N, CA, C and O of each residue as an XYZ file, in Angstrom:
404
protein
N     -11.753    -12.209    -20.490
C     -12.345    -11.712    -19.279
C     -11.504    -12.147    -18.085
O     -10.731    -13.101    -18.175
N     -11.657    -11.455    -16.988
C     -10.819    -11.750    -15.830
C     -11.311    -12.988    -15.104
O     -12.467    -13.385    -15.247
N     -10.440    -13.588    -14.336
C     -10.774    -14.765    -13.551
C     -10.857    -14.381    -12.084
O     -10.144    -14.931    -11.245
N     -11.735    -13.431    -11.783
C     -11.885    -12.979    -10.406
C     -12.901    -13.852     -9.695
O     -13.775    -14.431    -10.340
N     -12.801    -13.957     -8.372
C     -13.774    -14.743     -7.626
C     -15.165    -14.116     -7.757
O     -15.303    -12.958     -8.149
N     -16.182    -14.894     -7.425
C     -17.555    -14.421     -7.550
C     -17.774    -13.117     -6.799
O     -18.538    -12.265     -7.250
N     -17.120    -12.955     -5.674
C     -17.184    -11.684     -4.955
C     -15.790    -11.321     -4.514
O     -15.083    -12.140     -3.927
N     -15.395    -10.108     -4.792
C     -14.093     -9.625     -4.344
C     -14.318     -8.922     -3.020
O     -15.134     -8.004     -2.933
N     -13.619     -9.332     -2.014
C     -13.823     -8.769     -0.688
C     -13.194     -7.394     -0.576
O     -12.074     -7.163     -1.032
N     -13.930     -6.494      0.033
C     -13.438     -5.160      0.327
C     -13.014     -5.126      1.783
O     -13.322     -6.049      2.537
N     -12.313     -4.080      2.188
C     -11.931     -3.992      3.585
C     -13.132     -4.170      4.493
O     -14.220     -3.671      4.206
N     -12.928     -4.883      5.591
C     -14.025     -5.172      6.503
C     -14.687     -3.904      7.026
O     -15.869     -3.912      7.370
N     -13.923     -2.814      7.087
C     -14.495     -1.563      7.568
C     -15.655     -1.126      6.682
O     -16.601     -0.504      7.167
N     -15.595     -1.443      5.387
C     -16.674     -1.076      4.485
C     -17.850     -2.029      4.613
O     -18.992     -1.653      4.347
N     -17.575     -3.256      5.016
C     -18.624     -4.241      5.198
C     -19.369     -4.574      3.906
O     -20.546     -4.931      3.955
N     -18.716     -4.465      2.765
C     -19.359     -4.724      1.488
C     -18.500     -5.646      0.652
O     -17.305     -5.803      0.901
N     -19.125     -6.254     -0.343
C     -18.357     -7.028     -1.316
C     -18.910     -6.718     -2.699
O     -20.033     -6.236     -2.842
N     -18.114     -6.998     -3.699
C     -18.493     -6.717     -5.077
C     -19.168     -7.921     -5.697
O     -18.846     -9.062     -5.367
N     -20.101     -7.667     -6.590
C     -20.688     -8.741     -7.381
C     -19.657     -9.168     -8.428
O     -18.644     -8.495     -8.621
N     -19.915    -10.268     -9.088
C     -19.013    -10.727    -10.144
C     -18.908     -9.667    -11.231
O     -17.811     -9.370    -11.705
N     -20.044     -9.094    -11.631
C     -20.019     -8.068    -12.674
C     -19.198     -6.863    -12.222
O     -18.399     -6.336    -12.995
N     -19.389     -6.421    -10.973
C     -18.628     -5.280    -10.466
C     -17.140     -5.591    -10.397
O     -16.315     -4.724    -10.686
N     -16.790     -6.802    -10.023
C     -15.378     -7.204     -9.997
C     -14.772     -7.133    -11.392
O     -13.642     -6.677    -11.567
N     -15.529     -7.586    -12.375
C     -15.044     -7.549    -13.752
C     -14.957     -6.109    -14.258
O     -14.024     -5.764    -14.983
N     -15.918     -5.269    -13.883
C     -15.873     -3.858    -14.267
C     -14.620     -3.208    -13.691
O     -13.928     -2.464    -14.386
N     -14.329     -3.485    -12.427
C     -13.144     -2.929    -11.788
C     -11.875     -3.391    -12.498
O     -10.965     -2.593    -12.721
N     -11.807     -4.671    -12.853
C     -10.636     -5.195    -13.569
C     -10.495     -4.523    -14.933
O      -9.386     -4.168    -15.332
N     -11.602     -4.345    -15.649
C     -11.557     -3.680    -16.951
C     -11.096     -2.230    -16.804
O     -10.295     -1.747    -17.603
N     -11.598     -1.545    -15.792
C     -11.207     -0.144    -15.568
C      -9.723     -0.044    -15.252
O      -9.041      0.858    -15.738
N      -9.226     -0.955    -14.449
C      -7.802     -0.927    -14.097
C      -6.934     -1.283    -15.292
O      -5.856     -0.712    -15.466
N      -7.388     -2.217    -16.117
C      -6.606     -2.632    -17.292
C      -6.547     -1.541    -18.360
O      -5.488     -1.285    -18.934
N      -7.680     -0.902    -18.622
C      -7.739      0.061    -19.723
C      -7.621      1.508    -19.273
O      -7.377      2.390    -20.096
N      -7.788      1.765    -17.989
C      -7.713      3.137    -17.494
C      -9.047      3.842    -17.448
O      -9.167      4.889    -16.813
N     -10.058      3.290    -18.108
C     -11.398      3.869    -18.074
C     -12.405      2.859    -18.610
O     -12.041      1.927    -19.327
N     -13.666      3.050    -18.257
C     -14.754      2.239    -18.806
C     -15.895      3.176    -19.185
O     -16.081      4.227    -18.572
N     -16.655      2.780    -20.203
C     -17.792      3.558    -20.684
C     -19.078      2.795    -20.381
O     -19.133      1.576    -20.540
N     -20.104      3.511    -19.947
C     -21.376      2.897    -19.579
C     -21.950      2.085    -20.740
O     -22.324      0.927    -20.554
N     -22.022      2.673    -21.926
C     -22.624      1.970    -23.074
C     -21.861      0.702    -23.434
O     -22.468     -0.326    -23.736
N     -20.534      0.770    -23.402
C     -19.716     -0.412    -23.710
C     -19.953     -1.520    -22.691
O     -20.085     -2.690    -23.049
N     -20.005     -1.140    -21.420
C     -20.222     -2.136    -20.369
C     -21.610     -2.757    -20.481
O     -21.763     -3.963    -20.291
N     -22.616     -1.953    -20.787
C     -23.982     -2.472    -20.927
C     -24.038     -3.512    -22.043
O     -24.672     -4.556    -21.888
N     -23.375     -3.230    -23.169
C     -23.334     -4.207    -24.267
C     -22.550     -5.454    -23.855
O     -22.978     -6.581    -24.107
N     -21.398     -5.237    -23.219
C     -20.534     -6.356    -22.822
C     -21.255     -7.327    -21.889
O     -21.160     -8.543    -22.057
N     -21.969     -6.792    -20.914
C     -22.643     -7.633    -19.917
C     -24.102     -7.933    -20.281
O     -24.789     -8.670    -19.574
N     -24.564     -7.350    -21.397
C     -25.946     -7.549    -21.852
C     -26.946     -7.174    -20.751
O     -27.845     -7.944    -20.414
N     -26.761     -5.976    -20.209
C     -27.671     -5.438    -19.200
C     -28.023     -4.008    -19.594
O     -27.420     -3.438    -20.503
N     -28.994     -3.441    -18.909
C     -29.419     -2.069    -19.178
C     -28.350     -1.080    -18.714
O     -27.602     -1.347    -17.773
N     -28.294      0.072    -19.396
C     -27.330      1.100    -18.992
C     -27.590      1.550    -17.557
O     -26.656      1.916    -16.843
N     -28.858      1.527    -17.128
C     -29.175      1.914    -15.749
C     -28.528      0.961    -14.743
O     -28.123      1.378    -13.658
N     -28.435     -0.306    -15.106
C     -27.786     -1.288    -14.230
C     -26.307     -0.955    -14.074
O     -25.766     -0.999    -12.970
N     -25.659     -0.624    -15.185
C     -24.237     -0.267    -15.143
C     -24.048      1.026    -14.363
O     -23.126      1.130    -13.554
N     -24.906      2.007    -14.594
C     -24.796      3.267    -13.845
C     -24.914      3.016    -12.345
O     -24.178      3.608    -11.556
N     -25.832      2.146    -11.954
C     -25.991      1.813    -10.532
C     -24.729      1.129    -10.005
O     -24.257      1.450     -8.914
N     -24.181      0.184    -10.780
C     -22.937     -0.480    -10.369
C     -21.808      0.535    -10.188
O     -21.089      0.509     -9.189
N     -21.664      1.426    -11.165
C     -20.587      2.420    -11.088
C     -20.789      3.366     -9.905
O     -19.827      3.735     -9.231
N     -22.031      3.754     -9.656
C     -22.317      4.635     -8.522
C     -21.970      3.952     -7.201
O     -21.382      4.573     -6.316
N     -22.331      2.683     -7.068
C     -22.004      1.928     -5.852
C     -20.490      1.809     -5.683
O     -19.969      1.964     -4.579
N     -19.796      1.535     -6.772
C     -18.353      1.373     -6.709
C     -17.665      2.707     -6.406
O     -16.648      2.740     -5.713
N     -18.218      3.798     -6.924
C     -17.677      5.123     -6.605
C     -17.892      5.425     -5.124
O     -17.016      5.986     -4.466
N     -19.053      5.055     -4.607
C     -19.341      5.260     -3.184
C     -18.391      4.454     -2.302
O     -18.061      4.875     -1.193
N     -17.952      3.298     -2.794
C     -17.002      2.462     -2.066
C     -15.570      2.991     -2.185
O     -14.671      2.523     -1.487
N     -15.362      3.971     -3.074
C     -14.032      4.529     -3.246
C     -13.164      3.775     -4.229
O     -11.943      3.932     -4.224
N     -13.780      2.952     -5.081
C     -13.012      2.151     -6.032
C     -12.857      2.832     -7.378
O     -11.848      2.649     -8.058
N     -13.855      3.619     -7.768
C     -13.854      4.293     -9.062
C     -14.224      5.755     -8.871
O     -14.836      6.127     -7.870
N     -13.850      6.573     -9.835
C     -14.322      7.952     -9.913
C     -15.219      8.035    -11.134
O     -14.839      7.589    -12.217
N     -16.405      8.603    -10.969
C     -17.319      8.759    -12.098
C     -16.851      9.904    -12.984
O     -16.449     10.959    -12.493
N     -16.905      9.692    -14.269
C     -16.645     10.725    -15.262
C     -17.801     10.678    -16.252
O     -18.573      9.719    -16.267
N     -17.920     11.709    -17.072
C     -19.019     11.764    -18.029
C     -19.047     10.505    -18.889
O     -18.102     10.229    -19.627
N     -20.132      9.746    -18.790
C     -20.309      8.565    -19.617
C     -19.628      7.307    -19.126
O     -19.686      6.280    -19.803
N     -18.982      7.350    -17.967
C     -18.298      6.153    -17.491
C     -17.612      6.358    -16.158
O     -18.118      7.056    -15.278
N     -16.447      5.736    -16.024
C     -15.703      5.806    -14.771
C     -14.229      5.506    -15.028
O     -13.867      4.900    -16.037
N     -13.395      5.941    -14.098
C     -11.959      5.661    -14.122
C     -11.564      5.105    -12.765
O     -12.217      5.390    -11.762
N     -10.490      4.308    -12.726
C     -10.053      3.779    -11.427
C      -9.675      4.921    -10.491
O      -9.116      5.927    -10.927
N      -9.976      4.769     -9.235
C      -9.627      5.782     -8.234
C      -8.119      5.827     -8.097
O      -7.469      4.797     -7.915
N      -7.576      7.010     -8.184
C      -6.141      7.228     -8.040
C      -5.869      7.786     -6.649
O      -6.722      8.463     -6.076
N      -4.721      7.514     -6.118
C      -4.349      8.042     -4.814
C      -3.744      9.429     -4.920
O      -3.107      9.908     -3.982
N      -3.942     10.070     -6.057
C      -3.329     11.361     -6.314
C      -4.379     12.457     -6.195
O      -5.509     12.299     -6.657
N      -4.003     13.559     -5.578
C      -4.901     14.699     -5.504
C      -4.274     15.863     -6.252
O      -3.051     15.974     -6.344
N      -5.112     16.713     -6.777
C      -4.619     17.894     -7.477
C      -4.141     18.929     -6.476
O      -4.761     19.133     -5.432
N      -3.043     19.575     -6.800
C      -2.504     20.646     -5.972
C      -2.945     21.955     -6.600
O      -2.883     22.114     -7.819
N      -3.387     22.887     -5.782
C      -3.839     24.179     -6.277
C      -2.721     24.882     -7.042
O      -1.539     24.651     -6.785
N      -3.108     25.740     -7.985
C      -2.131     26.417     -8.831
C      -1.086     27.175     -8.013
O       0.108     27.038     -8.278
N      -1.498     27.957     -7.045
C      -0.550     28.753     -6.249
C       0.444     27.856     -5.523
O       1.625     28.191     -5.429
N      -0.012     26.739     -5.018
C       0.890     25.809     -4.335
C       1.877     25.202     -5.329
O       3.059     25.059     -5.018
N       1.400     24.844     -6.527
C       2.300     24.292     -7.558
C       3.309     25.340     -8.004
O       4.473     25.023     -8.246
N       2.866     26.586     -8.113
C       3.750     27.662     -8.555
C       4.907     27.844     -7.574
O       6.027     28.139     -7.991
N       4.649     27.673     -6.286
C       5.691     27.843     -5.269
C       6.522     26.577     -5.057
O       7.596     26.629     -4.458
N       6.031     25.461     -5.541
C       6.719     24.183     -5.377
C       8.031     24.195     -6.150
O       8.034     24.444     -7.355
N       9.145     23.929     -5.472
C      10.480     23.890     -6.069
C      10.801     25.178     -6.837
O      11.329     25.149     -7.949
N      10.467     26.293     -6.211
C      10.658     27.598     -6.850
C      12.116     27.853     -7.222
O      12.386     28.413     -8.284
N      13.047     27.459     -6.382
C      14.468     27.681     -6.664
C      14.898     26.919     -7.923
O      15.626     27.456     -8.758
N      14.455     25.692     -8.055
C      14.794     24.897     -9.231
C      14.221     25.493    -10.504
O      14.886     25.517    -11.539
N      12.995     25.972    -10.429
C      12.364     26.594    -11.597
C      13.091     27.883    -11.992
O      13.264     28.177    -13.174
N      13.507     28.636    -10.988
C      14.239     29.871    -11.262
C      15.578     29.562    -11.924
O      15.992     30.264    -12.846
N      16.253     28.518    -11.460
C      17.536     28.116    -12.046
C      17.369     27.690    -13.493
O      18.195     28.022    -14.343
N      16.303     26.956    -13.773
C      16.066     26.535    -15.153
C      15.807     27.749    -16.041
O      16.342     27.850    -17.145
N      14.987     28.660    -15.549
C      14.674     29.859    -16.338
C      15.942     30.691    -16.584
O      16.144     31.211    -17.681
N      16.782     30.810    -15.567
C      18.023     31.582    -15.719
C      18.956     30.930    -16.743
O      19.657     31.623    -17.481
N      18.960     29.620    -16.782
C      19.827     28.894    -17.716
C      19.356     29.061    -19.159
O      20.146     28.906    -20.091
N      18.102     29.370    -19.345
C      17.533     29.477    -20.707
C      17.687     30.876    -21.302
O      17.539     31.052    -22.512
N      17.985     31.876    -20.459
C      18.088     33.232    -21.011
C      19.526     33.688    -21.103
O      19.793     34.806    -21.545
């Protein structure tokens, strides 16, 4: 288990701090790339509703993204729409296609 302080401080603008359990959940999510509600409930010996509430609070703080059955660490990456991706580096894509035919 991680050796995080009892409360991990968030930016003062948020005015919130994490509980020890939430800090550990965040560390587990960052280490493994995802966490599952049922696994966390067993690990911490708490009800699944408690974990869901923790994950919801952490998602509201911008630390995690909720996914079906669990959560993943918040990434600083956003999806680009298909049309924008299609036009992205169009010359390079055309050159590659020309080289293949």
